[in-house]
N, C-alpha and C positions, 0 to 999 in steps of 0.2 A: 466826941466826934460822930457826925452822922454816918450811917452806913452808906458807902459809895461804891458804885460798880462802874467800870469803864467797858463798854462794848467796843470791840475793835473789828471794823469792816476791812475790806481790802482795796478801797479806792485809793487814788494817788495821794489825797490829803492825809492819809494816815501817817505820813512822814513828819507831819508837824506835831504829832502826839508827844507830850512831855514824858519823861521817864516814869516808871511806876513808883508809887509811894507806899510806905508801910500802912497797913490797914485798909488799903483800897483794893478791892477785888478787880481783877482783869479777865474778861471772858473773850475767848477767841473761837472761831468756827472754821470748820472745814480743814484745808491742808496748811501745815506750819510754813512750808516754803514761801508761799504768797504773802503771808502776814509778814514774816521777817523781811522779805524783799522790799515790801512797801514801807515798812516801818523804818528801814535803813539801819536796823540793829537786831540782834538775836532776841527773839520774844521769850526764849526759854525760861529765863529767870523772872519774867514778869507775870506770866498767866497763872490764874488760880484755878480756873475751870475751862475745859475745852468742850466744843459741842460739834457734833456731826449728825444732822437729822436726816440721814439718807441711808439706804439699805447697804449691807456689806457688799453685795455685788456691784453697786453703783460706785462705791468708794474704791474697790479694787480695780475697777475699770477706768475710773477718772483720775484718782490720785492715790496709787498703791503706796506712795511713800508715806502718805498720811497714816495708812493702816500699819505700816511698820513702825511709825512713831508712836501710835497708840499702844502697840504691843509692849513697848519698853518704858512705859511711864512708871515712875516710882509711886509707892503707896502714898496716898494723900493728894494725887494729882488726878482727879476724876475727869473722865470723857463721857459726856452725856450722848447717848445715842437712842435710836428709836426703841432699841432693846438692848439689854446687856448681853455680851458675848463671852463665853467661857475662855476663849483664847485671848481676851483683852482683860487683864486682871483688874484694871481700875475702871472698867466701863460700867455705866449706871443707866438704868432705863429712864429716859426723859419723861417727866410727869405730864405729858401732853393732855391725856384724859382729865386729869385733876384740874389743870388750868382751864380747860374747856368748861368744866363744870362750875368752877369759881367765877367766871366771867360770862356765865350763861346769858343769853339774849332771848327775851320772850319765852322764858322757861326751858329753852333748849341749849345744849352745849354749844358754845360759840365755835364757829368754823373759819372765821375770818383771819386766816394766816397765809400770806402769799410768799413769804420768804423767811429765812432763818432769823433775821433780826426782829422781825414782828413776834416770833415765838420768844426770843430772848428778852425783849422789853416786857412782855406779859409775865414771864418767869420772874423778872426782876421785881415787879409789882407784887406778885405772888409771894415772894420771899421777903417783902417788907423793907426793901432799900429805899432810902430817903433822897438819894441823888443818883441819876443815871447819866452818864456822860457818853455820847455817841461820837466815836472818833473813826475816821476812815469811811465816811459815807458821803456820797454825792448825788446819787440817784437822778442824774441828768441824762436825757435822752441823747444817745450817741448815734442812733440810726432809726429809721422808721420802724414802728412795731416793737420798739424796745420793751423789755420786760418791766422796766421802770414805770411804764405807763399804768400798770395795774398794781405795782408794789408800792408806789408813792401813797395812794389813798389809804392803804392798810397801815403803812408806816405812820402816817399822820394821825390815823385813827388811834394807834396804841400809844403815841406820844401824848395825844390828848387824854387818853385813858389814865395814863400815869399822872399827868397834871391834875386830873379830876381827884386823884387820890392824895394830892398834896405833895407829890414828889417833884423835885426840882430836876427838869430835863434840860440838858444842854447839848449843843451841836455846833458844828463848824460853819463857816461863812457861806459855804456852798449850799447847805440845807436852808440857812436863813434867807439866802437869796431866793430859793424857791418858794418859800412862804411869802416873800415880799411880791413876787411875780403872780401869786395866786395859783401856783402849781402844786401846792401841798395842802390839799383839802381832805379832811377825813372822809373816808368812805362810810358806807352804811352796811354794817355787818348782817343785818336782817334781810338785805337784798343780795347778799353774796351766794352765788351758785357755783362757783368755781371749785377746784380740788382743794383738799386739806394738805397744805404744803408738807413735803417730807414723807408723811405717812402714805398719801395717795399718789404723790408724784414720782417718787422713787421708793416704792414700798418693799418691805420684807415679804418673803413667800407666804408667811402666815398672817398677813394683813388683809382682810377682806375689804376691798375698795367699796363694794356695794353697800355693806352695812357700816362701814367705817368702824371696824372693831377687830380685835385679834381672834383669829379662829381658834387658837389654843392659847389661853392666857398664860403668861409667864410670871 
């Protein structure tokens, strides 16, 4: 059986996601309530890895229930964060710098990450998965100036990068329609001058935004 990972977003179409299958990894991000509410079932028994690429302060201020959830995870249920936290027994430092080096562009660590799912697709490539399923992603503009305007090109870039590695990438009809409409065009990572998502957008206190490196390595 090929190595398969399902990435769960939080868009409305997540409710059409089939139940988890043995041997298939399920990755979720951010707060558990939103995922379960969109999924229309409890995600607790399905997920294999959780991700929250934001600072502790941001998590506590935005979804404190998520922090409580992370505190009570059983061994073997890792939550990947910008850095490991002593008060979260199963927290793991996300290997962002290693991923950046692996997918370097023009000899420099790639910075083209505009949202969590882009990091997760890159991580799935990094880990050698053979199939990536994207569930619960729509990326449609719902209002002028929507964040999806700059997230879509990055999303498309990482989907293409996965396919260039021979990985089978699937997504739902909403994403397929954006491709058909010409709204899902891969961006150019060498031209990207924006922030490094997570690390520089909701940074930990010991992350240096100017140098994009940890002030005190952990």
